[in-house]
C-alpha positions as CSV (number, residue, x, y, z in Angstrom):
1,M,36.3,-91.2,-127.8
2,K,34.3,-89.3,-128.4
3,S,31.4,-90.4,-126.4
4,K,33.6,-90.3,-123.3
5,T,34.1,-86.5,-123.8
6,I,30.5,-85.9,-123.6
7,V,29.6,-88.2,-121.0
8,G,32.3,-86.1,-119.0
9,V,31.2,-82.7,-119.5
10,I,28.0,-83.6,-118.5
11,G,28.9,-85.1,-115.1
12,I,30.7,-82.1,-114.9
13,C,27.8,-80.0,-115.0
14,A,25.7,-81.5,-112.6
15,L,28.0,-81.4,-109.9
16,L,28.3,-77.5,-111.0
17,V,24.3,-77.7,-109.9
18,M,24.7,-79.4,-107.0
19,V,27.0,-76.9,-105.6
20,A,25.1,-74.1,-106.8
21,A,22.2,-75.4,-105.2
22,K,23.6,-75.7,-101.9
23,L,25.5,-72.4,-102.0
24,G,22.0,-71.0,-102.1
25,D,20.4,-72.7,-99.3
26,W,23.4,-71.6,-97.4
27,S,22.5,-67.9,-98.6
28,T,18.9,-68.0,-97.9
29,S,19.5,-69.2,-94.3
30,E,22.4,-66.8,-93.7
31,S,19.9,-64.5,-94.7
32,S,16.8,-65.2,-92.9
33,T,19.1,-65.4,-89.6
34,H,20.6,-62.1,-89.3
35,V,18.0,-60.3,-91.3
36,P,14.7,-60.6,-89.5
37,E,11.9,-58.9,-90.8
38,L,10.3,-56.2,-89.3
39,E,6.8,-55.8,-87.4
40,P,3.9,-54.3,-89.2
41,R,2.3,-51.4,-87.6
42,V,-1.1,-51.1,-86.3
43,I,-3.0,-47.7,-87.4
44,V,-5.1,-46.6,-84.3
45,E,-6.9,-43.3,-83.6
46,V,-5.7,-42.1,-80.2
47,A,-7.5,-39.3,-77.9
48,P,-6.3,-37.7,-74.9
49,V,-7.1,-37.6,-71.1
50,I,-8.3,-34.3,-71.2
51,V,-9.3,-32.3,-67.7
52,G,-13.4,-31.1,-68.1
53,S,-16.6,-31.0,-66.2
54,I,-18.3,-33.9,-65.7
55,T,-21.8,-33.9,-63.2
56,E,-21.9,-37.3,-60.7
57,S,-24.9,-38.8,-60.7
58,I,-26.0,-42.6,-59.2
59,Q,-28.6,-44.5,-61.1
60,A,-31.2,-47.0,-59.8
61,V,-34.1,-48.7,-60.1
62,G,-37.2,-48.8,-58.1
63,T,-40.6,-49.5,-58.1
64,L,-43.4,-46.4,-57.7
65,E,-45.5,-46.8,-54.4
66,A,-48.6,-44.3,-53.3
67,I,-47.7,-42.0,-49.9
68,A,-51.3,-43.8,-48.6
69,S,-52.6,-47.2,-50.3
70,I,-55.0,-49.3,-48.6
71,T,-57.4,-52.1,-49.1
72,V,-60.5,-51.3,-47.6
73,R,-62.3,-53.5,-45.5
74,P,-65.0,-54.1,-42.7
75,E,-64.6,-54.3,-39.4
76,I,-68.0,-55.9,-38.7
77,A,-70.1,-58.6,-40.3
78,G,-73.4,-58.5,-42.5
79,V,-75.2,-58.2,-45.8
80,I,-74.3,-55.2,-48.4
81,R,-77.7,-52.6,-48.3
82,R,-76.2,-50.1,-50.8
83,I,-72.7,-49.2,-52.1
84,H,-72.2,-45.5,-53.0
85,F,-69.0,-45.7,-55.4
86,Q,-68.2,-46.2,-58.8
87,D,-65.0,-47.8,-59.9
88,G,-62.1,-46.2,-60.5
89,Q,-63.9,-42.8,-58.5
90,V,-62.0,-39.8,-56.9
91,V,-63.5,-39.6,-53.7
92,E,-62.6,-37.4,-50.5
93,R,-62.3,-38.2,-47.2
94,A,-65.5,-39.7,-44.8
95,A,-67.5,-39.9,-48.2
96,P,-69.3,-43.1,-47.3
97,L,-68.2,-46.1,-49.3
98,V,-70.1,-49.1,-48.8
99,E,-73.7,-49.3,-46.3
100,L,-74.7,-52.4,-44.4
101,D,-77.9,-53.1,-43.2
102,P,-78.1,-52.3,-39.4
103,E,-81.4,-53.1,-38.5
104,E,-79.7,-55.7,-36.2
105,L,-77.3,-53.5,-34.3
106,Q,-80.0,-51.0,-34.2
107,S,-82.1,-53.0,-32.6
108,Q,-79.4,-54.0,-29.9
109,V,-78.8,-50.5,-29.7
110,T,-82.1,-49.6,-28.4
111,Q,-82.2,-52.1,-26.3
112,A,-79.2,-51.3,-24.6
113,A,-80.1,-47.8,-24.3
114,A,-83.3,-49.5,-22.0
115,E,-81.1,-51.2,-19.9
116,E,-79.4,-48.2,-19.7
117,K,-81.9,-46.0,-18.2
118,M,-83.5,-48.7,-16.0
119,A,-80.2,-48.9,-14.3
120,L,-79.5,-45.1,-14.0
121,V,-83.1,-45.1,-12.5
122,T,-82.6,-47.8,-10.0
123,Y,-79.3,-46.0,-8.9
124,E,-81.2,-42.4,-8.4
125,R,-83.9,-43.7,-6.6
126,L,-81.1,-45.3,-4.1
127,K,-79.4,-42.3,-4.1
128,R,-82.1,-39.9,-3.3
129,I,-83.2,-42.6,-0.4
130,T,-80.0,-42.3,1.0
131,D,-79.7,-38.6,0.8
132,E,-83.2,-38.2,2.4
133,Q,-82.3,-40.6,5.5
134,S,-85.9,-42.3,5.0
135,A,-84.3,-45.9,4.6
136,I,-80.7,-47.5,5.1
137,V,-79.2,-48.6,2.0
138,P,-76.3,-51.2,2.6
139,A,-73.1,-49.3,0.8
140,Q,-72.9,-52.7,-1.0
141,Q,-75.9,-51.9,-3.2
142,M,-75.2,-48.8,-4.0
143,D,-71.8,-49.8,-5.6
144,E,-73.7,-52.5,-7.1
145,A,-76.2,-50.6,-8.8
146,R,-73.6,-48.1,-9.8
147,M,-72.0,-50.6,-11.2
148,A,-74.9,-51.7,-13.2
149,W,-75.7,-48.6,-14.7
150,H,-71.9,-47.8,-15.7
151,A,-72.0,-51.7,-17.3
152,A,-75.3,-50.8,-19.2
153,S,-74.0,-47.5,-20.4
154,A,-70.8,-49.0,-22.1
155,N,-72.8,-51.9,-23.3
156,R,-74.6,-49.3,-25.2
157,H,-71.7,-47.6,-26.1
158,L,-70.2,-50.9,-28.2
159,Y,-73.5,-51.2,-29.7
160,A,-73.3,-47.6,-30.9
161,A,-69.7,-47.7,-32.6
162,R,-70.8,-51.2,-34.0
163,L,-74.0,-49.7,-35.7
164,K,-71.3,-46.8,-37.2
165,K,-69.2,-48.9,-38.5
166,T,-71.9,-49.7,-40.4
167,V,-71.0,-47.2,-43.2
168,I,-67.8,-47.8,-45.0
169,R,-66.0,-44.7,-45.1
170,A,-63.1,-43.8,-47.1
171,P,-60.7,-42.5,-44.4
172,F,-58.2,-40.2,-46.8
173,N,-58.1,-39.1,-50.2
174,G,-57.9,-40.9,-53.2
175,T,-59.0,-42.5,-56.3
176,L,-60.8,-45.8,-55.7
177,G,-59.6,-48.7,-58.0
178,L,-62.4,-52.2,-58.9
179,R,-65.2,-52.9,-56.3
180,R,-64.9,-56.8,-55.5
181,V,-68.8,-56.7,-54.4
182,S,-72.2,-56.3,-54.7
183,V,-75.3,-55.4,-53.4
184,G,-76.7,-58.1,-51.3
185,D,-73.1,-59.7,-50.4
186,Y,-72.4,-61.0,-47.0
187,L,-69.0,-59.6,-45.9
188,Q,-67.2,-61.3,-43.1
189,P,-64.8,-59.0,-41.3
190,G,-61.3,-58.5,-43.3
191,Q,-63.3,-58.9,-46.5
192,D,-61.7,-57.1,-49.3
193,I,-64.0,-54.4,-50.7
194,V,-62.1,-52.2,-53.2
195,N,-58.3,-50.3,-53.0
196,L,-57.6,-47.1,-52.4
197,E,-54.8,-44.7,-53.8
198,D,-53.8,-41.5,-53.1
199,L,-52.3,-40.4,-56.5
200,T,-51.3,-36.7,-56.0
201,T,-47.9,-38.1,-54.0
202,L,-46.1,-41.1,-55.0
203,H,-42.6,-42.6,-53.4
204,V,-40.2,-45.0,-54.3
205,D,-37.4,-46.9,-52.8
206,F,-33.9,-47.9,-54.2
207,K,-30.8,-48.5,-53.3
208,V,-26.9,-47.3,-54.3
209,A,-23.7,-48.8,-53.3
210,E,-22.4,-47.8,-49.4
211,A,-19.7,-46.1,-51.7
212,W,-22.0,-42.9,-52.1
213,L,-23.0,-42.8,-48.2
214,S,-21.0,-39.5,-47.4
215,R,-22.7,-37.7,-50.8
216,L,-26.2,-38.6,-50.0
217,H,-28.2,-36.4,-48.3
218,V,-31.6,-35.8,-47.5
219,G,-33.3,-33.1,-49.9
220,Q,-31.7,-33.7,-52.8
221,T,-33.1,-34.0,-56.4
222,L,-33.3,-36.5,-58.9
223,T,-34.9,-37.2,-62.0
224,L,-37.0,-40.9,-62.7
225,T,-37.7,-41.9,-66.2
226,T,-40.4,-44.9,-67.0
227,D,-41.3,-47.1,-69.9
228,A,-44.9,-46.3,-69.5
229,F,-44.2,-42.4,-70.7
230,P,-40.4,-42.8,-72.8
231,N,-40.5,-38.9,-73.6
232,T,-41.1,-37.8,-70.0
233,T,-38.7,-37.2,-67.3
234,F,-40.3,-36.3,-63.5
235,E,-38.4,-35.0,-60.6
236,G,-38.5,-35.8,-56.9
237,Q,-36.7,-35.6,-53.9
238,V,-34.9,-37.6,-51.2
239,T,-36.9,-37.6,-47.9
240,A,-35.2,-40.6,-46.1
241,I,-32.1,-42.7,-45.9
242,D,-32.1,-46.0,-44.0
243,P,-29.5,-45.6,-41.1
244,R,-28.7,-49.3,-41.5
245,V,-26.3,-50.5,-44.6
246,D,-27.4,-53.5,-46.2
247,A,-24.2,-56.4,-44.8
248,V,-25.1,-59.1,-47.1
249,N,-25.2,-56.5,-50.7
250,R,-23.2,-53.3,-49.1
251,T,-26.1,-51.0,-50.0
252,I,-27.8,-48.2,-48.5
253,A,-31.8,-47.7,-49.0
254,V,-33.0,-44.6,-50.0
255,R,-36.4,-43.1,-50.3
256,A,-37.4,-40.7,-52.6
257,V,-41.1,-38.5,-52.9
258,I,-42.6,-38.1,-56.7
259,P,-45.3,-35.1,-56.6
260,N,-48.1,-36.3,-58.9
261,P,-50.4,-33.9,-58.7
262,E,-52.2,-34.7,-62.4
263,G,-52.1,-38.4,-61.6
264,T,-49.9,-39.5,-64.7
265,L,-47.7,-41.3,-63.3
266,R,-49.5,-44.6,-60.9
267,P,-48.5,-46.9,-58.1
268,G,-46.5,-49.8,-59.1
269,L,-44.8,-48.4,-62.4
270,F,-41.0,-49.8,-62.7
271,V,-38.9,-46.8,-62.9
272,T,-35.2,-45.6,-63.3
273,V,-34.3,-43.3,-61.0
274,L,-31.0,-40.4,-61.9
275,L,-30.0,-38.8,-58.3
276,T,-27.0,-36.7,-59.0
277,V,-25.0,-36.1,-55.9
278,G,-22.4,-33.2,-57.0
279,E,-20.6,-31.7,-60.2
280,D,-16.7,-32.1,-60.8
281,P,-14.8,-29.2,-62.3
282,R,-11.6,-31.3,-63.0
283,A,-12.5,-34.8,-63.5
284,L,-10.2,-36.9,-66.2
285,L,-12.0,-37.8,-69.4
286,I,-11.7,-40.3,-72.2
287,P,-14.2,-41.5,-74.4
288,E,-16.4,-44.2,-73.7
289,E,-15.4,-46.4,-76.7
290,A,-11.5,-46.5,-75.6
291,E,-12.6,-48.7,-72.7
292,F,-12.8,-52.8,-73.2
293,L,-13.0,-55.2,-69.9
294,R,-10.6,-58.1,-69.9
295,Q,-10.3,-60.5,-67.0
296,E,-13.1,-58.8,-65.7
297,K,-11.1,-55.7,-65.5
298,T,-11.4,-52.2,-67.3
299,M,-8.4,-51.6,-69.2
300,V,-7.6,-49.0,-71.6
301,F,-4.8,-49.0,-74.5
302,R,-1.9,-46.1,-73.5
303,V,0.5,-45.2,-76.3
304,E,4.0,-45.1,-74.8
305,E,5.9,-43.5,-78.5
306,Q,5.5,-45.9,-81.0
307,T,4.1,-49.0,-78.8
308,V,1.2,-49.2,-76.6
309,R,0.7,-50.4,-73.0
310,L,-2.4,-52.4,-71.3
311,K,-3.3,-50.3,-68.5
312,E,-6.0,-50.5,-65.7
313,V,-8.4,-47.8,-65.1
314,T,-10.9,-46.5,-62.6
315,L,-14.1,-45.3,-64.2
316,G,-16.8,-42.9,-62.4
317,A,-19.1,-40.7,-64.3
318,R,-20.4,-41.0,-67.5
319,E,-22.0,-37.6,-69.8
320,R,-22.3,-37.5,-73.0
321,G,-20.1,-40.2,-74.6
322,M,-17.6,-39.1,-72.0
323,V,-16.3,-41.2,-68.7
324,Q,-14.7,-40.0,-66.0
325,V,-11.4,-42.0,-64.8
326,R,-10.7,-42.0,-61.2
327,A,-7.5,-43.7,-61.4
328,G,-4.8,-44.7,-63.9
329,L,-4.1,-42.0,-65.6
330,S,-2.8,-38.7,-66.2
331,E,-3.8,-35.1,-67.8
332,G,-2.1,-35.5,-71.2
333,D,-1.6,-39.5,-71.4
334,L,-2.5,-40.8,-74.9
335,V,-4.9,-43.6,-75.1
336,V,-6.2,-45.9,-78.5
337,R,-9.7,-44.2,-78.9
338,T,-10.2,-47.4,-82.3
339,G,-9.2,-50.6,-82.9
340,T,-8.5,-52.0,-79.5
341,H,-9.3,-55.2,-81.0
342,K,-6.3,-55.7,-83.1
343,L,-3.6,-54.9,-80.4
344,R,-1.7,-56.1,-77.9
345,D,0.5,-55.1,-75.0
346,G,3.5,-54.0,-76.5
347,A,2.2,-53.9,-79.8
348,L,4.0,-51.2,-82.4
349,V,1.2,-48.7,-83.5
350,S,1.0,-45.6,-86.1
351,V,-1.2,-42.8,-85.0
352,K,-3.7,-42.2,-87.4
353,P,-3.6,-38.4,-88.2
354,S,-6.7,-36.5,-87.3
355,E,-9.2,-35.4,-89.9
């Protein structure tokens, strides 16, 4: 009898434990359904959209070229008798560079001069006879004698011009490059001898987007830099704007001249051009770190009360860590400055106090 009582008590206890467990599960389920957990806030640093002055400029790249640049070549064939220059020498206009053997052409000039003299003597004799009326000279014979004289004179001038070309001269002031010939070489017409560059003034061609067309004009100043002289800035001036817009790339070609009196810069250098097109005294500015790319669009997070919203913006010039906002924000708007990678559209945030 006593054992039956113990078994009954144990059964009642087990039943109470099961009921208690059920009640606990129900209570937990009800609690999770009606009391949702609060979303954690992300602490962010914000910055206001401010109004300030910013210099609007265009950055482009180009290659320096000499205003005057040629490769010296002969117009006639011949053997080099003398070379009058050294590699890298600075020469003046009309300075002799190379002299070809003139003997053959000199002989041709002498022969042509003798033929001209003979033709002139023949013509003058026939003219004197006609003037004295001592004999009748047919008009055709007179014409033939006159034409023979003119042809001989032209032939002499031709050979004299060829003889003059045996001395090859510098067409302008400049700096010579490395010579490619030696004394005794037989030159063909058009064969390279040496390059000649005018280094006192260089020009650079670069392209800008068509949207800047209304802001471009001849005479604008610009600065350029090059890796060859990383700590030096050079100044130039726009001298020409191509009247045609590239229909494929939607760009405009611009040419600028860069004074180079010391010969520091050299043709062929790769340069970065910075062209100033104006100044906006009331530009909307935000820190550069506030912007980011998402799906190939420039975006920022704008703070609206305690949440953030994605906002697409159009940006302009950059200066001293600030970037101009052309569209998408207004003065006084707050944008997230740091921590944008932790945010999503509509996220709750807490603004970090400014130090």
